N, C-alpha and C positions, 0 to 999 in steps of 0.2 A: 429172484433173490432180493428184489427191492433195493438195488444199489443206487445211491445218490453220491454225487461228487460235488463238494462245496469248495468254492475258490475265493479266498479272502485276499484282496490286493490293497496294499498301501505303497506309497513311493519308496520305501526302504525294503519292503519284505512282501513275498507272495507265500501264502499258506494254503495247502490243499488237504481237505479231510475227506476220506472215502468212508461212507456210511453204509451199513447194512442193518436192516431191521431196527433202525433208529439208533444204533450204537456205532461209535467211531471205531473203525478197524484199522485204519492206517493213517499216518499224518506225515506230510512232506512239507518242508520249510526251505525256502531259498531266499537269501538276502542279496541285495544288489552289491553290497561290499564284499561278499564272500560267496560268489556263485560256484556251484559244483563244477568240477573239471572233467568228470568222466565223459568220454566221447570226444574231447577236444584233440585235434591233431596238430602237432608242432614239427618244425624243422629243428631237431635237437642237435646238440653238440656234445660229444663224449668228453666228460670232465675227467673221470678217473676210472680205470679198469682195476677190479679187485679179483685176482685169480683165485685167492683163498676162499672167497665167497661165491665164485663164479657169477659175479654181478658187476654192474657198472653204474656210476652216477652220471646222469645226463642233464645237462643245463638246457632248460627250455623257457627261461625267462621268468620263472616263478621266484618266490622268496628264498626257496631252497632247492637244491638239486633233486631231481626225481630219480627213481630207482628202476633199473632194468635188469631182470634175471635172465640167465642164459636160456632158461626154459621158455621165455617170452620172446625170443628172437626167432622170427619165422624163417624157416629154411625150405627151399624148393626141393631138396633131395635129402635122403636119409643120411648120406655120408656127412653133409654139412651139419645136421643136427647133432652129430656126435663130437664135433670140434669143441674144445674149450673156449671160453669167452675171450681169452687173450689172443686167440687165432682169428676171432671174428670181428673184434673191434680194436681200434687204436685211439689213443687220446687225441682230441682235436678233430676227429672224424665227424662228419655231419650225417644224420640219418632221420628218416621220417618215422615218428613215433606217435602213439595214441595213448591217452590216459585211460587205464582200466580200473584204477582205484583212487579215490580222492586222498589227499593227505589226511591222516588220522593221528591225532595226538602229536607226538614228536617225530612221526615218520613222514617222509616225503611221499609224493604221488608215485604210484606204481604204473609202469609203462609196458607197452607191447609194440613190436614192429609189425604185427599182423593187424592191418587197418580194417575196421568194419564200420559201415555207415548205415544207420538205421533209417528205414522208411516206415510208412504206415503198415504195409503188408509184408515186406521183405527186409532182410539185413544183407547189404552187399559186402562181399568179401573180395576185393580186387586182386589179392595175391593168391587166391585159392580157386580150385576148379570144382570143388565139392558142393553139392546141393543138399543141405540138411533140412530136416523138418522139426518143428517144435515138438517137445516131448508131451505136451498137453494134447496133441492130436494123437490119439492112441490106436485108432483103426488102421491096421496095416494096409488094407486096400486103398483107403483114402490117402495115406501117406505116399504110397507109390504113385497114385494118380496125380497128386500135387507135384511130386518130383518130376514126372514126365512132362507135366504141363509147363512148369517153369523152364525146364530145359528146351522145350519146343518154342517158347516165347522169347528166348534169348536172341538178340540181334545177331545176324551173321557176322563173323569176324571179331566179335567181342570176347574177351576173356574174363575170368573171374567167376566166383561162385556165389551162392545165396543161401541164407537160412530163411525158411518159410515160417512166418509168425502165425500164431493161433488164429488171429483175425482173418487170415487169408483163406481159411477153410471154405468160406461161402463167397469168396471174391469171384467176380467175372474175369474173363480173359482180358477185357479192355482195362479193368482196374489194375490187374497185374502188370500188363504192358506199360501202363502209365507210370507205375512205381519203378519198374526196371529202367525205363528211359530216364526218369528223374535222377535215380541214384547213379547211373552211369555218367550222366551230364555233370552231376556234382563232383564225382571223382575226377573227371577230366579237368575241371577247374582247379581242384586241389593239386593234382600232379603237375599241372602247368605252372601254377604259382610256385611250387617247390623248387622248380628249376632256376628261378631268379631270386628267390627270397633269401635274405641274410639269415644266419643261424639264430636260433631261439625265437623264431617267428611263429606266431599263432596262425595256422593255415585254415582251420575250420573249427567253429564253435557250435556245440550242440544247441538245440532249441532251448529257450527259457522254459520254466516250469509249467506255465499256463498252457503253452502249446504242446509240451510233451504229454500233458494229460490227454489231449485229443489223439495224439499219435500212439501212445503206449498204454493208456489205462482204460479207455472206453471199450466195453465189451457189449455183447447182446443183453446182459443182465442190467446195463446202466439205464435207469429210468429217467434221471435228470442230472444236468450239469448246471449248477447255479453259480454265477459269478457276480460279485458286488461292485465291480468297476465297469463303467460305460466304455472307457477306452480299451481295457482288456477284452471285454466282450466283443467289441468291433473287430479287434485283431483276431480273436478266435473264430468269429464268423467268417472272416476273409480266408483264414487257414483252412477251416472246414469246407468252404465252397470249393477250394482247390484240391484238397487231399483227402478229407474224411466226410464226405457228404452224408453218410448215414448218421453222423453226430449232430447234424443240423437240427433235427427234429427234437432233440432232448436238451439243446443249449438254450439257456435263458438267462436274462439279466435280473438281478435282485434289486428292487427299489424300495424296500421297506425301511422304516425309520430305525427299527431295532437292529443292532449289528448282527450280521449273518451268523457268525460263530456263537453268539450268545443265544440266538433264537433256537439253534439246534443243540445247545449244550456242549459245544466243542471246547469252549474255554475251560469249563470245569473239567473236562476230560484231560486236557493238557496238564492242568494242575495236578490231577490225580497221577498222571503219567510220569511225574517227576518225583513221586514219593516212593519210599522203600516198600511200604506195606500196601497190598491190594486186598480189600475185603471181599469175601465171597458171600453170596446171598444167604447161604446156609448158616453163616456165623463163623466159618473157618476163614483163614487168610493165607496170603502168600507173601513172602519177603523176597525182594529182588535186589541184589547187590552187583554193581558193575565195577570190575577192576580192570587194570590195563591188560592182564593176561587172559581173564575169562570172566563169565557171568555166572553167578550162583543163584539158584532159585530154591527156596525152602517152603514146603507146604506144612501148614499146621491146622489142627482141628478147631482151635480157639474155643468158642462157646457152643459149637455144634455138637448136639447129642441126639441122635436119632436112630431108628432102625432097631432090629431085634437084638443086636449085640454090638460090642465095641468094634469088632472087626467090620461089621456092616457100616458103622459110622465112618471108619477110616476109609473104606472102599468108596462110599458115596462122596466124601470130601475130596479124595484123589480124582475121582471122575469129574467132579465140578472144576477142580483146579486145572485140568487139561485144557479146557476151553479158555479159561482165564489167562493161563500162561501163554498159549499160542497167540492170543489176541494182544497181550502185552508185548510179546517179542516184535510183532508187526508195529504196533503203536509206538513203541520206544525205539524201534529200529536197532535192536540189540543183535550183535553178531559175533563171529569167532567161535571159540569153544564155550559151550553152555552146559552146566551141570545142574540137573534137577534132582532135588532130594524130596521125593514123595514120602509120605508117612509110611513107615515099615508095614509091609503086608506079608503074612505067613502063607497065604493061599496063592499057588502058582496061577490058578484060574483068575483070581483077582488081578494079579500082576499082568497077565496077558491081556485082560480086558482093558485095563488102564492104558497100557502101551498101545493097544489097537485104537483106542479113543484118542490118544494123544497124536498118533500119526494121522488120523482122520482130520483132527483140528488143524494140524500143520499143513495139510495138503492144500489148503486155500492160500497159502503164502505164495506171493509172486517171486520171492527170493529163494534160492536153492537151499534146501534143508536136508541134513542127513541125521538120522536117529540110530544110534548103536544099540539101544536096549539097555536092560538093567545089568549093572556090574555086580561082582561078588559082594560088594558093600551095599547093594541095594540102591545105587544111584543111576540115573539115566543120563548117559553122555550123548551129546548131539552137537552139531555144528550148524551155523547159519552164515551164509556168505555175507561178508562185510565189505561194501564198496563206498560207503559214506559215513559220516559221523553219526552217532546216536543222537536222539532227541535231547537228552540231558546235556551232551557236549555242545550242541548247537545253541541251546537256550541258557546254559548255566556256565559258571566258571568256579574254580576251587575257592572255598571259603578263605578269606585272607586271615581270619583268626586261627583256624585249625590247619590251614594249608592242605585241605583235602583229606585230613585223617578222619574227620567225623568226630573227633574228641579233642578236648583241650586239657592241659594240666590243671589239677585242682589248685585252689588257692593255698592249701596246706603245702603242696609240693613246691609251689613257687616261693613261699616264705622260706622253706628250708634251703632252696637254691640261693636266695638272697643272703641268708646268714652265712652260707659257705663262701659266697663271693666277698663278703665283708672280712671273713677270716683271712682269705688269700690277700686281700688288699692291705690289711693291717700289718701283715708280715713284710710286705714289700715297700710300703709308704709310711711316712711319719705325718699323718694328717691330724689336724686338731679335732675334726668331727667327721662323721659319715652320715650322709643324707640319702635316704631311700626314696626314689621316685617309682611309684607303682599305681596300679588300678585301685579303684575304691574298694573292691572286695578283698584284695590283698592287704591293703592298709587296715581295713576293719578287722581282719584276722589278727594282724600284729597288735592291735589295740585290745583284743579280747583273748582268744585261745592261746596265742603265741607270745603274749606280753612277757611271761616269765622267761621264756627262752631268749628273748631279746635283752632283757635285763641281765641275765646271766652272761651273755656275750659282751655287754658293756662293761661289766665288772672284769671279765677276763682280758679284754684288749685295753681296758682303762681309758676308753674314749667314748664320748656320747654319741648316740645314734638318734637322728631325727627322721620324722616321717612326712611325706608330702604326696598328696593325691595328684596324679596326672590323668585328667579325664580322657585324653586321646588314646591312652594305652589300653591294650587288650589285657586279659587276665594273665597271659603269659609274659607280657613285656614288663621290664623293669630296668632301672639304672641305679648304680651306687655312685654318688657324687662325693668326692674328697674335698672337704672344706679346709 
């Protein structure tokens, strides 16, 4: 598949781009000042129990309390699972918790009491006895073989379960045994530290992004891992020597003068990933809007006219859009509820073909995706698991001028607001003069199109009105000064 992983490192930030066939398919960003929390294990303290929501706020030493739902409280027997949260937790109680979802927007981190520790080949579940197999390993015979192998390699007297990762399919017994021993030893250290640690203590922090690449992202299809930092390259070599020896052959340091992301066009792809509009090669385009509740995707034919008929043009545009949408969801890391508005198709055959192509394009996603098909209104409803902030939320902040609306009030609207404010002030205060402080565009409008309205107001209130440009004001900002 010609997969390359590019790693750009600076003192403040690490960026990872996953490339296939020369195009960026996925982008990961981790900043030293705001590292992801997923996988971290804390000794938390129950702050508040909310019976009405069957949830609790847990203090783990972060800026805001984390969130624990009753469904995420691991229980060893079925009867305990049925208990309400007020029977399971008490305020002030300490408990071991793990972050399963980073803080997103105004929401705090989401927690679980079922701890899982990821290794290269396996994920260890200390509180479970189950051995699960990655869904990407589809052969039932191979799944059962791996389950029996891991069970047999489990040290005598040890408890806990495992999830077998996809990369373990070709692993030797020695590699699996080493991973099992490493994970069990790591868990012993965490559980021992928890016995004496004070509440809100961080007991375990997941690997940084550069090392997680070696542990989680390298597959048989990975041809190159290129990192532009000598220090990070040395750390990755050391980690690979101990845990992921198969990645040593593809790990290399970049020493060119031109920046790595510039050389491969990643910087341009990041810029495109922040825009609403995504142009298709045919001339059609896709509009992507992210809101707090959901993501909407709208497909348009644009300038594309091809095929035997208009229906054929629509069908081809929708087919091309499926690939672009699937890639943009990965690149922008868009999650939650996603609504896709393909161009309306009358043919059921065309609808089924577009849906099949869309599902095929989404099957390459590392994140869990569910597609529900076309609704009665012709929309495709889907969900994509959201565990961290989207690319736009990491790199951008709301516009201070429009405060995230994407629009600002027109100069005409602001002029009328100012005139109404002067009317209110004139009724309450006996001023000699009213002075308007506003942006250049608003003042220009008062001097031109709205000059007659201002003159009529001066005659009505029998007080002069003066104008003053405030260069620091945005178009919506103004002040009415009483002189």
